[in-house]
C-alpha positions as CSV (number, residue, x, y, z in Angstrom):
1,M,-28.1,20.9,9.9
2,V,-31.7,19.2,12.7
3,V,-32.0,23.1,13.6
4,V,-31.4,24.9,11.1
5,L,-34.1,22.8,8.9
6,S,-36.6,22.8,12.3
7,G,-36.0,26.3,12.7
8,T,-36.9,27.2,9.1
9,F,-40.1,25.0,8.5
10,G,-41.2,26.2,11.8
11,F,-41.5,29.6,10.7
12,M,-43.2,29.2,8.3
13,I,-45.7,26.4,9.4
14,V,-46.2,29.4,12.7
15,E,-45.8,32.5,11.0
16,G,-46.1,31.7,7.2
17,W,-43.6,33.4,5.8
18,S,-41.5,32.3,2.9
19,F,-39.2,29.8,3.0
20,F,-35.9,32.6,2.5
21,D,-37.5,34.4,5.2
22,S,-37.7,31.6,7.9
23,F,-34.3,30.8,6.6
24,Y,-33.1,33.9,7.1
25,M,-34.4,34.1,11.0
26,T,-34.0,30.6,12.1
27,I,-29.4,31.4,10.9
28,I,-29.5,35.0,13.2
29,T,-32.1,33.6,16.0
30,V,-29.2,30.6,16.7
31,S,-26.1,32.6,15.8
32,T,-27.3,35.3,18.3
33,V,-25.9,38.0,16.4
34,G,-28.5,40.1,17.4
35,F,-30.5,41.9,13.9
36,N,-34.1,42.4,14.0
37,E,-37.1,40.4,12.8
38,V,-37.6,39.3,9.6
39,N,-41.6,40.4,10.8
40,P,-43.7,41.0,13.0
41,L,-43.5,37.9,15.5
42,S,-47.1,36.7,16.8
43,D,-47.4,35.4,20.4
44,G,-47.0,32.1,18.7
45,G,-43.6,33.2,16.0
46,K,-42.2,34.9,19.8
47,L,-42.6,31.4,22.3
48,F,-41.3,29.7,19.1
49,A,-37.8,32.1,18.6
50,A,-37.4,31.6,22.4
51,F,-37.7,27.4,22.3
52,L,-35.1,27.7,19.1
53,I,-32.8,29.7,20.8
54,I,-33.0,27.7,24.5
55,S,-32.5,24.7,22.0
56,S,-29.7,24.9,19.6
57,F,-26.8,27.4,21.2
58,G,-25.8,24.9,22.9
59,T,-25.8,23.3,19.5
60,F,-24.2,25.8,17.6
61,A,-21.9,26.4,20.2
62,F,-20.6,22.8,20.4
63,A,-20.3,23.0,16.0
64,I,-18.5,26.3,16.2
65,S,-15.9,24.4,18.7
66,A,-15.5,21.2,16.7
67,I,-15.5,23.6,13.0
68,T,-12.6,25.2,14.9
69,S,-10.2,22.2,16.3
70,Y,-11.1,20.9,13.0
71,I,-8.9,22.8,10.9
72,V,-6.2,24.6,14.7
73,G,-5.2,20.7,15.0
74,G,-4.5,19.5,12.1
75,E,-7.6,17.2,11.9
76,Y,-8.5,18.2,7.6
77,K,-5.0,17.9,6.4
78,A,-4.9,14.2,7.9
79,Y,-8.1,13.3,6.5
80,F,-7.4,15.1,2.8
81,Q,-4.2,13.3,3.5
82,E,-5.4,10.0,3.4
83,Y,-7.9,10.9,1.0
84,K,-5.1,11.9,-1.5
85,S,-3.9,8.5,-0.8
86,I,-6.5,6.9,-1.1
87,K,-7.1,8.4,-4.5
88,S,-3.5,7.5,-5.8
89,V,-3.7,3.9,-4.6
90,K,-6.5,3.4,-6.7
91,K,-4.5,4.4,-9.7
92,M,-1.7,1.8,-9.0
93,Q,-1.8,-0.9,-11.4
94,D,1.2,-4.2,-11.1
95,H,2.4,-3.1,-7.0
96,I,2.8,-4.1,-4.4
97,I,0.9,-4.2,-1.2
98,V,3.3,-4.8,2.1
99,C,1.2,-5.4,5.8
100,G,2.8,-3.6,9.1
101,F,5.6,-0.7,8.9
102,G,7.8,-2.6,11.5
103,R,11.0,-3.3,11.7
104,V,10.8,-6.2,8.7
105,G,8.1,-4.3,6.6
106,R,10.2,-0.9,7.6
107,Q,12.8,-3.4,6.3
108,A,11.4,-4.3,2.4
109,A,9.8,-1.5,1.8
110,H,12.9,0.5,1.9
111,D,14.5,-2.4,-0.2
112,L,11.2,-1.5,-3.0
113,K,12.1,1.5,-2.8
114,F,15.8,0.8,-4.2
115,Y,14.7,-1.5,-5.8
116,G,12.2,1.3,-8.5
117,K,8.8,-0.5,-7.2
118,N,5.6,0.5,-7.0
119,Y,4.3,-0.1,-3.5
120,V,1.9,0.6,-1.1
121,V,2.0,0.0,2.6
122,I,-0.7,-0.8,5.1
123,E,-1.0,0.7,8.4
124,N,-2.9,1.1,11.5
125,D,-0.6,3.1,13.9
126,N,-1.1,7.6,13.4
127,E,2.0,8.4,15.0
128,V,3.6,6.0,12.3
129,T,1.2,7.4,9.0
130,E,1.4,11.0,10.1
131,D,5.1,11.1,10.5
132,R,6.8,13.3,8.5
133,K,9.5,11.1,7.6
134,F,7.2,9.1,5.5
135,H,6.3,11.4,3.7
136,D,7.5,9.5,0.6
137,I,5.6,6.5,1.6
138,T,1.8,6.1,0.2
139,F,-0.3,4.5,3.2
140,V,-3.7,2.9,3.4
141,K,-4.7,3.4,7.3
142,G,-6.4,0.3,8.5
143,D,-5.9,-3.1,9.8
144,S,-5.0,-5.3,7.0
145,T,-7.0,-7.8,8.5
146,E,-10.4,-6.9,7.1
147,D,-11.2,-7.7,3.7
148,Q,-12.0,-4.0,3.2
149,T,-8.7,-2.5,3.9
150,L,-6.9,-4.8,1.2
151,I,-9.4,-3.5,-0.8
152,T,-8.7,-0.1,-0.4
153,A,-5.1,-0.6,-1.0
154,N,-6.5,-1.9,-4.2
155,I,-5.4,-5.7,-3.8
156,Q,-7.1,-6.7,-7.3
157,E,-4.7,-4.3,-9.5
158,A,-1.8,-5.9,-7.7
159,T,0.9,-8.6,-8.3
160,A,2.6,-8.9,-4.9
161,L,2.1,-8.8,-1.0
162,I,4.1,-8.9,1.5
163,T,2.8,-8.8,5.4
164,A,4.9,-8.5,8.1
165,L,2.7,-8.5,11.0
166,P,4.5,-9.5,14.2
167,K,1.5,-11.8,15.2
168,D,1.0,-14.6,13.2
169,A,-2.2,-15.3,13.4
170,D,-2.7,-12.0,12.0
171,N,-0.3,-13.1,8.8
172,L,-3.0,-15.8,8.5
173,F,-5.5,-13.9,8.6
174,V,-3.7,-11.5,6.1
175,V,-3.0,-14.5,3.5
176,L,-6.7,-16.1,3.6
177,S,-8.0,-13.0,2.5
178,A,-5.3,-12.2,0.6
179,R,-5.2,-15.3,-1.5
180,E,-9.4,-14.8,-1.7
181,L,-9.7,-11.5,-2.7
182,N,-6.7,-12.2,-6.0
183,P,-6.1,-16.1,-6.4
184,N,-2.9,-14.8,-9.2
185,I,-1.3,-12.3,-6.1
186,K,2.6,-13.4,-4.4
187,I,2.0,-14.2,-1.6
188,I,5.3,-13.8,1.2
189,S,4.5,-13.7,4.8
190,R,7.1,-13.7,8.0
191,A,6.2,-16.4,10.7
192,T,8.0,-16.8,14.5
193,S,7.9,-20.2,13.7
194,Y,8.0,-23.1,13.0
195,S,4.7,-24.6,13.3
196,S,3.6,-21.4,12.0
197,M,5.1,-21.7,8.1
198,R,3.3,-25.2,7.1
199,K,-0.3,-23.2,7.8
200,L,0.6,-20.7,5.8
201,R,1.7,-22.4,2.9
202,I,-1.1,-24.2,3.3
203,A,-3.4,-20.9,3.7
204,G,-1.6,-20.1,0.5
205,A,1.3,-18.4,1.1
206,D,4.0,-18.8,-1.8
207,N,6.7,-18.2,0.3
208,V,7.3,-17.6,4.4
209,I,10.1,-16.5,6.0
210,M,11.8,-16.8,9.2
211,P,13.6,-13.7,10.1
212,D,15.1,-14.6,13.0
213,T,16.6,-17.8,11.6
214,V,17.5,-16.0,8.5
215,G,19.7,-13.3,10.6
216,G,20.9,-16.2,12.6
217,A,21.5,-18.7,9.1
218,H,23.1,-15.3,7.1
219,M,25.7,-14.4,10.8
220,A,26.9,-18.2,10.9
221,S,27.7,-18.6,7.2
222,L,30.2,-15.2,7.6
223,V,31.8,-17.0,10.4
224,V,32.6,-20.4,8.2
225,N,32.4,-18.8,4.4
226,P,33.0,-15.1,5.1
227,N,34.7,-14.3,1.0
228,I,31.2,-16.5,-0.6
229,M,29.1,-14.7,1.4
230,E,30.7,-11.3,1.0
231,F,30.5,-11.7,-2.7
232,M,27.3,-13.0,-2.3
233,D,26.3,-9.5,-1.1
234,L,27.9,-7.6,-3.7
235,I,25.7,-9.4,-6.0
236,K,22.2,-8.6,-4.2
237,V,22.2,-4.8,-5.1
238,S,22.7,-3.3,-3.0
239,G,23.5,0.8,-5.0
240,K,27.3,0.4,-4.6
241,A,28.6,-3.3,-6.0
242,E,30.3,-3.4,-9.2
243,I,27.8,-6.7,-9.7
244,N,24.2,-7.1,-10.8
245,L,21.9,-10.0,-11.0
246,E,18.5,-9.8,-13.0
247,E,15.9,-12.4,-14.0
248,I,14.5,-12.6,-17.1
249,S,11.1,-14.2,-17.8
250,Y,10.9,-16.2,-21.8
251,N,8.2,-13.3,-22.3
252,D,10.5,-11.5,-21.8
253,L,12.5,-12.2,-24.9
254,H,11.8,-11.3,-28.4
255,E,9.9,-12.9,-31.0
256,N,13.4,-13.9,-32.7
257,M,14.3,-15.2,-29.8
258,L,11.6,-17.4,-28.4
259,H,12.9,-21.1,-28.2
260,S,16.4,-20.8,-28.9
261,T,18.6,-22.3,-26.4
262,I,21.0,-20.6,-24.1
263,G,24.3,-20.7,-25.9
264,D,22.2,-19.0,-28.7
265,L,20.5,-16.5,-26.7
266,Q,24.3,-15.5,-24.9
267,D,25.6,-15.3,-28.3
268,K,22.9,-12.2,-30.0
269,S,22.1,-10.6,-26.7
270,M,23.9,-10.9,-23.6
271,S,26.0,-8.2,-24.1
272,G,29.0,-9.9,-21.5
273,C,26.5,-11.0,-18.6
274,N,26.8,-14.7,-17.9
275,V,23.8,-16.9,-17.8
276,I,24.1,-18.5,-13.5
277,G,21.1,-20.0,-13.3
278,Y,18.1,-21.4,-15.5
279,R,14.0,-22.4,-13.9
280,D,11.8,-24.4,-16.1
281,A,8.4,-24.4,-16.1
282,S,8.1,-27.0,-13.8
283,G,10.1,-25.3,-10.4
284,E,13.1,-27.2,-11.6
285,Y,16.5,-25.0,-10.8
286,I,19.9,-25.8,-12.7
287,I,22.5,-24.0,-10.9
288,N,26.1,-23.1,-14.1
289,P,22.7,-24.2,-16.9
290,A,24.4,-26.1,-20.5
291,N,24.5,-23.6,-23.7
292,D,22.7,-26.4,-25.3
293,I,19.8,-25.7,-22.9
294,K,16.3,-25.0,-25.1
295,I,14.8,-21.8,-23.6
296,M,10.6,-22.9,-23.2
297,P,7.6,-20.7,-22.3
298,N,6.9,-19.9,-18.6
299,S,11.1,-20.9,-17.8
300,K,13.2,-17.5,-16.3
301,L,17.0,-17.2,-16.8
302,F,19.2,-16.0,-13.7
303,V,21.9,-13.6,-15.5
304,L,25.0,-11.8,-13.7
305,G,27.1,-9.1,-14.9
306,N,27.9,-5.8,-14.0
307,P,25.8,-2.5,-14.4
308,E,26.5,-1.6,-17.6
309,Q,26.1,-5.3,-18.6
310,I,22.8,-5.5,-17.4
311,K,21.7,-2.0,-18.7
312,R,22.9,-3.2,-22.3
313,L,20.8,-6.6,-21.7
314,N,17.5,-5.0,-21.1
315,K,18.2,-2.1,-24.1
316,T,18.6,-4.8,-26.1
317,L,15.8,-7.2,-24.5
318,G,13.1,-3.9,-24.5
319,I,13.4,-4.6,-20.7
320,D,12.7,-1.2,-18.7
């Protein structure tokens, strides 16, 4: 661009030609196509043309080489793919952000996909983001610890963030940034040591998970109480189980069901489901709550039933 503009204005000044003639003369000069001059050149014009050829030939050849490499090498595809992803993320609302696509982040993304949740993954490894087997995942390429990357992932409109980076220090940075950018977002962080768990909670994480500890505890429970753990695995939605566990918020209830008791709710709309847990506004949990407990604002119910019963329940309550 600089070469073309310099040549155009140079011919206009030296030869007094029009802008169009000067521009055309510059193009045929720097491209070395060999056409005749637009108008006869003066000695000053010939000198300027020679200088333009010498100074622009390498620049023009490099530009052609760079453009060819950009197209043939597939860089333009990666650019448009990234642009498309960013444009798609900007339209997201109530989505979940997963930071890091390692073993933990990949499993989290897999389960979120199964549950039908809208999510986006932040990853800075080009080999991962450009891998065709992950074509159905919306990636934001960048460093999760940087505020701008989280903003690109539209954190202001997100409901939850899962940070599964391998280093606790990086997770701590993500938690601090996320809490500042969106004070209402639910943050779940990975930790590799007990000392980091307290720091992550202080920084603003709602839940801190140690994958190794959870995995070890689960394996030990399979030895001590194998039948109970197998039953709990069935309760978790896995795509094969005939049992399902659903969470119902107070805000999901119809107006005629507000402030009713658990027994009233089960009589009206539970469709064969059973309330196995209740969480009051203060966060206290009640296992197998009594039917006379009144459902209050900001509370939640935990309902157990088979998929067909859960489906009928959601239809009755108008839950998607």
